MMTF fields as JSON, N, C-alpha, C and O atoms, coordinates in Angstrom:
{
  "mmtfVersion": "1.0.0",
  "mmtfProducer": "UNKNOWN",
  "numBonds": 371,
  "numAtoms": 372,
  "numGroups": 93,
  "numChains": 1,
  "numModels": 1,
  "chainsPerModel": [1],
  "groupsPerChain": [93],
  "chainIdList": ["A"],
  "bondAtomList": [4, 2, 8, 6, 12, 10, 16, 14, 20, 18, 24, 22, 28, 26, 32, 30, 36, 34, 40, 38, 44, 42, 48, 46, 52, 50, 56, 54, 60, 58, 64, 62, 68, 66, 72, 70, 76, 74, 80, 78, 84, 82, 88, 86, 92, 90, 96, 94, 100, 98, 104, 102, 108, 106, 112, 110, 116, 114, 120, 118, 124, 122, 128, 126, 132, 130, 136, 134, 140, 138, 144, 142, 148, 146, 152, 150, 156, 154, 160, 158, 164, 162, 168, 166, 172, 170, 176, 174, 180, 178, 184, 182, 188, 186, 192, 190, 196, 194, 200, 198, 204, 202, 208, 206, 212, 210, 216, 214, 220, 218, 224, 222, 228, 226, 232, 230, 236, 234, 240, 238, 244, 242, 248, 246, 252, 250, 256, 254, 260, 258, 264, 262, 268, 266, 272, 270, 276, 274, 280, 278, 284, 282, 288, 286, 292, 290, 296, 294, 300, 298, 304, 302, 308, 306, 312, 310, 316, 314, 320, 318, 324, 322, 328, 326, 332, 330, 336, 334, 340, 338, 344, 342, 348, 346, 352, 350, 356, 354, 360, 358, 364, 362, 368, 366],
  "bondOrderList": [1, 1, 1, 1, 1, 1, 1, 1, 1, 1, 1, 1, 1, 1, 1, 1, 1, 1, 1, 1, 1, 1, 1, 1, 1, 1, 1, 1, 1, 1, 1, 1, 1, 1, 1, 1, 1, 1, 1, 1, 1, 1, 1, 1, 1, 1, 1, 1, 1, 1, 1, 1, 1, 1, 1, 1, 1, 1, 1, 1, 1, 1, 1, 1, 1, 1, 1, 1, 1, 1, 1, 1, 1, 1, 1, 1, 1, 1, 1, 1, 1, 1, 1, 1, 1, 1, 1, 1, 1, 1, 1, 1],
  "groupList": [{"groupName": "MET", "atomNameList": ["N", "CA", "C", "O"], "elementList": ["N", "C", "C", "O"], "formalChargeList": [0, 0, 0, 0], "bondAtomList": [1, 0, 2, 1, 3, 2], "bondOrderList": [1, 1, 2], "singleLetterCode": "M", "chemCompType": "L-PEPTIDE LINKING"}, {"groupName": "ALA", "atomNameList": ["N", "CA", "C", "O"], "elementList": ["N", "C", "C", "O"], "formalChargeList": [0, 0, 0, 0], "bondAtomList": [1, 0, 2, 1, 3, 2], "bondOrderList": [1, 1, 2], "singleLetterCode": "A", "chemCompType": "L-PEPTIDE LINKING"}, {"groupName": "PHE", "atomNameList": ["N", "CA", "C", "O"], "elementList": ["N", "C", "C", "O"], "formalChargeList": [0, 0, 0, 0], "bondAtomList": [1, 0, 2, 1, 3, 2], "bondOrderList": [1, 1, 2], "singleLetterCode": "F", "chemCompType": "L-PEPTIDE LINKING"}, {"groupName": "LYS", "atomNameList": ["N", "CA", "C", "O"], "elementList": ["N", "C", "C", "O"], "formalChargeList": [0, 0, 0, 0], "bondAtomList": [1, 0, 2, 1, 3, 2], "bondOrderList": [1, 1, 2], "singleLetterCode": "K", "chemCompType": "L-PEPTIDE LINKING"}, {"groupName": "VAL", "atomNameList": ["N", "CA", "C", "O"], "elementList": ["N", "C", "C", "O"], "formalChargeList": [0, 0, 0, 0], "bondAtomList": [1, 0, 2, 1, 3, 2], "bondOrderList": [1, 1, 2], "singleLetterCode": "V", "chemCompType": "L-PEPTIDE LINKING"}, {"groupName": "ARG", "atomNameList": ["N", "CA", "C", "O"], "elementList": ["N", "C", "C", "O"], "formalChargeList": [0, 0, 0, 0], "bondAtomList": [1, 0, 2, 1, 3, 2], "bondOrderList": [1, 1, 2], "singleLetterCode": "R", "chemCompType": "L-PEPTIDE LINKING"}, {"groupName": "THR", "atomNameList": ["N", "CA", "C", "O"], "elementList": ["N", "C", "C", "O"], "formalChargeList": [0, 0, 0, 0], "bondAtomList": [1, 0, 2, 1, 3, 2], "bondOrderList": [1, 1, 2], "singleLetterCode": "T", "chemCompType": "L-PEPTIDE LINKING"}, {"groupName": "GLY", "atomNameList": ["N", "CA", "C", "O"], "elementList": ["N", "C", "C", "O"], "formalChargeList": [0, 0, 0, 0], "bondAtomList": [1, 0, 2, 1, 3, 2], "bondOrderList": [1, 1, 2], "singleLetterCode": "G", "chemCompType": "PEPTIDE LINKING"}, {"groupName": "SER", "atomNameList": ["N", "CA", "C", "O"], "elementList": ["N", "C", "C", "O"], "formalChargeList": [0, 0, 0, 0], "bondAtomList": [1, 0, 2, 1, 3, 2], "bondOrderList": [1, 1, 2], "singleLetterCode": "S", "chemCompType": "L-PEPTIDE LINKING"}, {"groupName": "ASP", "atomNameList": ["N", "CA", "C", "O"], "elementList": ["N", "C", "C", "O"], "formalChargeList": [0, 0, 0, 0], "bondAtomList": [1, 0, 2, 1, 3, 2], "bondOrderList": [1, 1, 2], "singleLetterCode": "D", "chemCompType": "L-PEPTIDE LINKING"}, {"groupName": "TYR", "atomNameList": ["N", "CA", "C", "O"], "elementList": ["N", "C", "C", "O"], "formalChargeList": [0, 0, 0, 0], "bondAtomList": [1, 0, 2, 1, 3, 2], "bondOrderList": [1, 1, 2], "singleLetterCode": "Y", "chemCompType": "L-PEPTIDE LINKING"}, {"groupName": "ILE", "atomNameList": ["N", "CA", "C", "O"], "elementList": ["N", "C", "C", "O"], "formalChargeList": [0, 0, 0, 0], "bondAtomList": [1, 0, 2, 1, 3, 2], "bondOrderList": [1, 1, 2], "singleLetterCode": "I", "chemCompType": "L-PEPTIDE LINKING"}, {"groupName": "LEU", "atomNameList": ["N", "CA", "C", "O"], "elementList": ["N", "C", "C", "O"], "formalChargeList": [0, 0, 0, 0], "bondAtomList": [1, 0, 2, 1, 3, 2], "bondOrderList": [1, 1, 2], "singleLetterCode": "L", "chemCompType": "L-PEPTIDE LINKING"}, {"groupName": "ASN", "atomNameList": ["N", "CA", "C", "O"], "elementList": ["N", "C", "C", "O"], "formalChargeList": [0, 0, 0, 0], "bondAtomList": [1, 0, 2, 1, 3, 2], "bondOrderList": [1, 1, 2], "singleLetterCode": "N", "chemCompType": "L-PEPTIDE LINKING"}, {"groupName": "PRO", "atomNameList": ["N", "CA", "C", "O"], "elementList": ["N", "C", "C", "O"], "formalChargeList": [0, 0, 0, 0], "bondAtomList": [1, 0, 2, 1, 3, 2], "bondOrderList": [1, 1, 2], "singleLetterCode": "P", "chemCompType": "L-PEPTIDE LINKING"}, {"groupName": "GLU", "atomNameList": ["N", "CA", "C", "O"], "elementList": ["N", "C", "C", "O"], "formalChargeList": [0, 0, 0, 0], "bondAtomList": [1, 0, 2, 1, 3, 2], "bondOrderList": [1, 1, 2], "singleLetterCode": "E", "chemCompType": "L-PEPTIDE LINKING"}, {"groupName": "GLN", "atomNameList": ["N", "CA", "C", "O"], "elementList": ["N", "C", "C", "O"], "formalChargeList": [0, 0, 0, 0], "bondAtomList": [1, 0, 2, 1, 3, 2], "bondOrderList": [1, 1, 2], "singleLetterCode": "Q", "chemCompType": "L-PEPTIDE LINKING"}],
  "groupTypeList": [0, 1, 2, 3, 4, 5, 6, 6, 7, 1, 8, 9, 10, 7, 5, 10, 11, 3, 0, 12, 4, 1, 7, 13, 14, 7, 1, 7, 3, 6, 12, 12, 1, 8, 6, 1, 12, 13, 14, 11, 10, 1, 8, 1, 15, 7, 7, 12, 0, 8, 11, 1, 9, 3, 7, 12, 14, 10, 4, 15, 11, 15, 3, 11, 9, 9, 12, 12, 15, 12, 3, 16, 0, 12, 15, 16, 9, 15, 6, 4, 5, 3, 8, 11, 2, 3, 5, 14, 11, 9, 6, 4, 4],
  "groupIdList": [1, 2, 3, 4, 5, 6, 7, 8, 9, 10, 11, 12, 13, 14, 15, 16, 17, 18, 19, 20, 21, 22, 23, 24, 25, 26, 27, 28, 29, 30, 31, 32, 33, 34, 35, 36, 37, 38, 39, 40, 41, 42, 43, 44, 45, 46, 47, 48, 49, 50, 51, 52, 53, 54, 55, 56, 57, 58, 59, 60, 61, 62, 63, 64, 65, 66, 67, 68, 69, 70, 71, 72, 73, 74, 75, 76, 77, 78, 79, 80, 81, 82, 83, 84, 85, 86, 87, 88, 89, 90, 91, 92, 93],
  "secStructList": [7, 7, 1, 7, 7, 7, 7, 7, 7, 4, 4, 4, 6, 7, 1, 7, 7, 7, 7, 7, 7, 7, 7, 7, 6, 6, 1, 1, 2, 2, 2, 2, 2, 6, 6, 1, 1, 1, 3, 3, 3, 3, 3, 1, 1, 7, 7, 7, 4, 4, 4, 4, 4, 4, 6, 7, 7, 3, 3, 3, 7, 7, 1, 2, 2, 2, 2, 2, 2, 2, 2, 2, 2, 2, 6, 1, 7, 2, 2, 2, 2, 2, 2, 2, 2, 1, 1, 7, 7, 7, 3, 3, 7],
  "xCoordList": [0.859, 0.0, 0.901, 1.832, 0.635, 1.477, 1.075, 1.876, -0.121, -0.544, -0.805, -1.009, -0.792, -1.023, -2.325, -2.501, -3.221, -4.473, -4.17, -3.587, -4.567, -4.321, -5.645, -6.69, -5.587, -6.766, -6.508, -5.429, -7.495, -7.331, -7.305, -7.835, -6.687, -6.629, -6.105, -5.424, -6.426, -6.009, -4.494, -3.975, -3.785, -2.321, -1.719, -0.58, -2.458, -1.98, -1.991, -1.305, -2.753, -2.993, -2.616, -2.695, -2.221, -1.92, -3.142, -4.181, -3.014, -4.064, -5.226, -6.367, -4.953, -5.989, -6.343, -5.512, -7.576, -8.035, -8.564, -9.374, -8.118, -8.654, -9.584, -9.202, -10.812, -11.804, -12.623, -12.96, -12.933, -13.843, -15.078, -14.991, -16.237, -17.5, -18.25, -18.538, -18.56, -19.237, -20.519, -20.608, -21.503, -22.751, -23.767, -23.569, -24.838, -25.923, -26.6, -26.494, -27.301, -28.068, -29.042, -29.722, -29.1, -30.018, -29.494, -30.217, -28.245, -27.682, -27.337, -27.211, -27.184, -26.882, -25.487, -25.026, -24.802, -23.438, -23.393, -22.549, -24.283, -24.315, -24.646, -24.019, -25.622, -26.002, -24.872, -24.608, -24.206, -23.062, -21.985, -21.427, -21.692, -20.65, -21.002, -20.106, -22.283, -22.691, -22.301, -22.331, -21.934, -21.525, -20.044, -19.565, -19.316, -17.89, -17.736, -18.689, -16.547, -16.266, -16.29, -15.499, -17.181, -17.266, -17.109, -16.13, -18.077, -17.949, -18.361, -19.153, -17.796, -18.301, -18.446, -17.59, -19.528, -19.803, -19.405, -19.752, -18.678, -18.404, -19.449, -19.248, -20.559, -21.713, -21.603, -21.79, -21.297, -21.118, -22.332, -22.437, -23.245, -24.411, -25.678, -26.606, -25.725, -26.918, -27.026, -26.015, -28.225, -28.43, -28.17, -27.722, -28.443, -28.206, -29.491, -29.489, -30.587, -31.86, -31.791, -32.469, -30.984, -30.918, -30.288, -30.405, -29.619, -29.009, -29.598, -29.026, -30.729, -31.337, -31.655, -31.632, -31.948, -32.32, -31.109, -31.286, -29.884, -28.697, -27.97, -27.078, -28.328, -27.692, -26.201, -25.438, -25.773, -24.353, -23.938, -24.734, -22.707, -22.248, -21.937, -21.499, -22.171, -21.799, -21.475, -21.904, -20.721, -20.34, -20.757, -20.467, -21.437, -21.81, -20.563, -19.897, -20.261, -19.131, -19.699, -20.26, -19.545, -20.058, -18.936, -19.158, -17.728, -16.578, -15.33, -15.344, -14.265, -13.029, -12.52, -11.926, -12.741, -12.3, -12.975, -12.361, -14.226, -14.924, -14.228, -14.041, -13.851, -13.175, -11.799, -11.394, -11.088, -9.772, -9.877, -9.021, -10.92, -11.134, -11.434, -10.913, -12.265, -12.548, -11.267, -11.008, -10.466, -9.192, -8.309, -7.699, -8.244, -7.423, -7.935, -7.137, -9.239, -9.793, -9.519, -9.243, -9.595, -9.371, -7.907, -7.598, -7.006, -5.579, -5.16, -4.006, -6.073, -5.769, -5.547, -5.926, -4.93, -4.76, -6.131, -7.147, -6.151, -7.412, -8.281, -9.498, -7.693, -8.49, -9.063, -10.178, -8.315, -8.812, -9.961, -10.993, -9.775, -10.851, -12.112, -13.213, -11.949, -13.111, -13.84, -15.069, -13.1, -13.758, -14.438, -15.476, -13.871, -14.474, -15.771, -16.793, -15.723, -16.85, -17.776, -18.826, -17.379, -18.173, -18.305, -19.235, -17.387, -17.352, -16.056, -15.433, -15.654, -14.476, -14.817, -15.949, -13.845, -14.002, -12.908, -11.72, -13.308, -12.353, -12.502, -11.614, -13.62, -13.9, -14.431, -15.298, -13.902, -14.411, -15.103, -14.531, -16.346, -17.149, -17.408, -18.069],
  "yCoordList": [-1.179, 0.0, 1.238, 1.325, 2.18, 3.358, 4.523, 5.436, 4.522, 5.652, 5.193, 4.01, 6.169, 5.896, 6.581, 7.772, 5.857, 6.434, 7.141, 6.554, 8.403, 9.208, 9.703, 9.588, 10.244, 10.802, 12.28, 12.656, 13.11, 14.536, 14.801, 14.026, 15.896, 16.264, 17.676, 18.207, 18.276, 19.648, 19.788, 20.857, 18.738, 18.826, 19.11, 19.567, 18.848, 19.145, 20.638, 21.086, 21.403, 22.793, 23.829, 25.024, 23.439, 24.411, 24.683, 24.041, 25.628, 25.868, 26.708, 26.511, 27.63, 28.572, 28.409, 28.021, 28.711, 28.763, 30.166, 30.664, 30.801, 32.098, 31.832, 31.188, 32.331, 32.033, 33.283, 34.047, 33.481, 34.534, 33.859, 33.038, 34.214, 33.685, 34.857, 35.843, 34.76, 35.841, 35.313, 34.144, 36.19, 35.808, 36.917, 37.904, 36.749, 37.723, 37.755, 36.796, 38.859, 38.909, 37.738, 37.429, 37.095, 35.98, 34.638, 33.643, 34.594, 33.35, 32.338, 31.146, 32.808, 31.894, 32.033, 31.133, 33.134, 33.332, 33.368, 32.711, 34.121, 34.24, 32.91, 32.52, 32.219, 30.911, 29.899, 29.116, 29.904, 29.022, 29.285, 28.345, 30.547, 30.897, 30.416, 30.184, 30.266, 29.809, 28.358, 27.906, 27.624, 26.232, 26.106, 25.006, 27.205, 27.183, 26.979, 27.149, 26.618, 26.338, 27.613, 28.524, 27.692, 28.776, 30.171, 30.864, 30.58, 31.868, 33.064, 32.939, 34.223, 35.516, 36.373, 36.347, 37.127, 37.969, 39.404, 39.948, 40.014, 41.445, 42.046, 42.102, 42.494, 42.916, 44.391, 45.274, 44.639, 46.009, 46.534, 47.735, 45.643, 46.105, 45.34, 45.286, 44.752, 44.001, 42.712, 42.153, 42.246, 41.055, 39.749, 38.783, 39.699, 38.48, 37.687, 36.759, 38.039, 37.375, 35.867, 35.095, 35.448, 34.027, 33.172, 31.947, 33.819, 33.069, 33.481, 33.175, 34.17, 34.679, 33.572, 33.807, 32.378, 31.275, 30.5, 29.535, 30.892, 30.128, 30.635, 29.951, 31.81, 32.327, 32.566, 32.323, 33.039, 33.268, 34.681, 35.613, 34.849, 36.182, 37.056, 36.571, 38.351, 39.306, 40.641, 40.935, 41.436, 42.779, 43.729, 43.489, 44.809, 45.835, 46.653, 47.191, 46.74, 47.535, 48.78, 48.712, 49.918, 51.174, 52.079, 52.96, 51.851, 52.647, 51.786, 50.722, 52.251, 51.47, 51.15, 50.093, 52.039, 51.791, 50.551, 49.828, 50.304, 49.097, 47.846, 46.878, 47.87, 46.731, 46.517, 45.382, 47.61, 47.511, 46.988, 46.226, 47.395, 46.891, 45.388, 44.641, 44.953, 43.522, 42.762, 41.717, 43.276, 42.635, 42.5, 41.454, 43.561, 43.534, 42.47, 41.756, 42.364, 41.349, 39.934, 39.026, 39.754, 38.435, 38.013, 36.823, 38.983, 38.674, 38.244, 37.869, 38.295, 37.903, 36.393, 35.64, 35.977, 34.564, 33.875, 34.499, 32.607, 31.864, 31.935, 32.084, 31.833, 31.876, 33.272, 33.404, 34.304, 35.681, 35.899, 36.467, 35.442, 35.552, 34.866, 35.398, 33.689, 32.93, 33.696, 33.667, 34.38, 35.144, 36.399, 36.814, 36.998, 38.191, 37.829, 38.492, 36.781, 36.42, 35.364, 35.05, 34.825, 33.802, 32.505, 31.73, 32.271, 31.06, 31.084, 32.134, 29.917, 29.937, 30.595, 30.498, 31.256, 31.88, 31.32, 31.474, 30.68, 30.112, 30.679, 30.507, 31.353, 31.85, 33.269, 33.568, 34.15, 35.524, 35.662, 35.361, 36.123, 36.31, 37.8, 38.208],
  "zCoordList": [0.0, 0.0, 0.0, 0.801, -0.879, -1.041, -0.147, 0.053, 0.387, 1.219, 2.641, 2.912, 3.543, 4.96, 5.37, 5.115, 5.99, 6.48, 7.789, 8.7, 7.881, 9.076, 9.639, 8.997, 10.824, 11.477, 11.741, 12.2, 11.451, 11.706, 13.2, 13.996, 13.56, 14.969, 15.138, 14.261, 16.266, 16.552, 16.556, 16.234, 16.91, 16.96, 15.581, 15.489, 14.531, 13.176, 12.872, 11.954, 13.622, 13.254, 14.304, 14.018, 15.468, 16.502, 17.352, 17.193, 18.248, 19.234, 18.709, 19.129, 17.806, 17.389, 15.914, 15.093, 15.61, 14.222, 13.988, 14.77, 12.931, 12.525, 11.361, 10.384, 11.466, 10.451, 10.151, 11.056, 8.903, 8.476, 7.913, 6.999, 8.471, 7.975, 7.348, 8.028, 6.087, 5.385, 4.752, 4.375, 4.643, 4.003, 4.098, 4.806, 3.389, 3.399, 4.764, 5.528, 5.083, 6.333, 6.396, 5.418, 7.549, 7.739, 7.256, 7.295, 6.8, 6.27, 7.361, 7.081, 8.608, 9.705, 10.284, 10.985, 10.012, 10.509, 12.031, 12.639, 12.647, 14.103, 14.752, 15.737, 14.208, 14.738, 14.57, 15.482, 13.429, 13.214, 14.262, 14.828, 14.52, 15.487, 16.895, 17.707, 17.191, 18.524, 18.782, 19.926, 17.734, 17.903, 18.221, 18.498, 18.187, 18.526, 20.038, 20.798, 20.449, 21.847, 22.681, 22.437, 23.656, 24.637, 24.024, 24.299, 23.192, 22.513, 23.38, 24.315, 23.035, 23.503, 22.249, 21.365, 22.184, 21.029, 21.326, 22.374, 20.406, 20.434, 19.498, 18.285, 20.068, 19.278, 18.907, 19.745, 17.645, 17.182, 16.42, 16.168, 16.055, 15.292, 15.629, 14.821, 16.809, 17.196, 16.408, 15.983, 16.213, 15.405, 16.128, 15.511, 17.427, 18.194, 18.449, 19.259, 17.768, 18.01, 17.758, 18.435, 16.796, 16.455, 17.559, 17.54, 18.52, 19.624, 20.974, 22.02, 20.954, 22.191, 23.186, 24.394, 22.707, 23.593, 24.115, 24.858, 23.749, 24.102, 25.352, 25.853, 25.864, 27.068, 26.915, 27.85, 25.754, 25.504, 25.895, 25.781, 26.353, 26.749, 25.539, 24.496, 25.704, 24.672, 25.309, 26.425, 24.592, 25.019, 23.916, 22.744, 24.281, 23.3, 22.949, 23.833, 21.672, 21.197, 20.526, 19.432, 21.201, 20.657, 20.159, 19.329, 20.675, 20.253, 20.354, 20.972, 19.75, 19.707, 21.11, 21.321, 22.066, 23.446, 24.039, 24.824, 23.669, 24.145, 23.624, 24.362, 22.366, 21.765, 22.394, 22.649, 22.639, 23.273, 24.709, 25.159, 25.419, 26.78, 26.765, 27.593, 25.834, 25.699, 25.392, 25.989, 24.467, 24.122, 25.357, 25.582, 26.154, 27.367, 28.351, 28.958, 28.508, 29.407, 28.892, 29.676, 27.579, 26.997, 27.059, 26.99, 27.19, 27.279, 28.687, 28.898, 29.641, 31.012, 31.096, 30.199, 32.183, 32.482, 32.465, 32.77, 32.113, 31.973, 33.229, 33.118, 34.404, 35.634, 35.873, 36.377, 35.517, 35.648, 34.667, 35.024, 33.426, 32.418, 32.904, 32.763, 33.474, 33.946, 35.043, 35.102, 35.91, 36.973, 36.423, 36.938, 35.397, 34.778, 34.056, 34.234, 33.245, 32.391, 33.005, 32.445, 34.153, 34.863, 34.067, 34.29, 33.152, 32.332, 31.531, 31.377, 31.022, 30.14, 28.804, 28.33, 28.209, 26.901, 25.997, 26.282, 24.924, 23.983, 22.569, 21.734, 22.302, 20.959, 21.045, 21.866, 20.184, 20.082, 18.734, 17.686, 18.788, 17.581, 17.413, 16.458]
}
């Protein structure tokens, strides 16, 4: 046999995945993102109705300072982040 059967795994790709999800309004981008591991939404234009029943955390972003503050909180040690957000955060939407 000339080929080797392998199994996919996170170790092949590193710890983080950077992804851009694009589509028309109502296509399901927000709902798709809710399936990621422990998400938090940086909500800059509303539109969270599709995940209203999921109890997911979000932060209203009204100005660049809000986004910078969120970034600073997310850069904290994992235990500090957990105490700030009251849950683990692994994905930023």
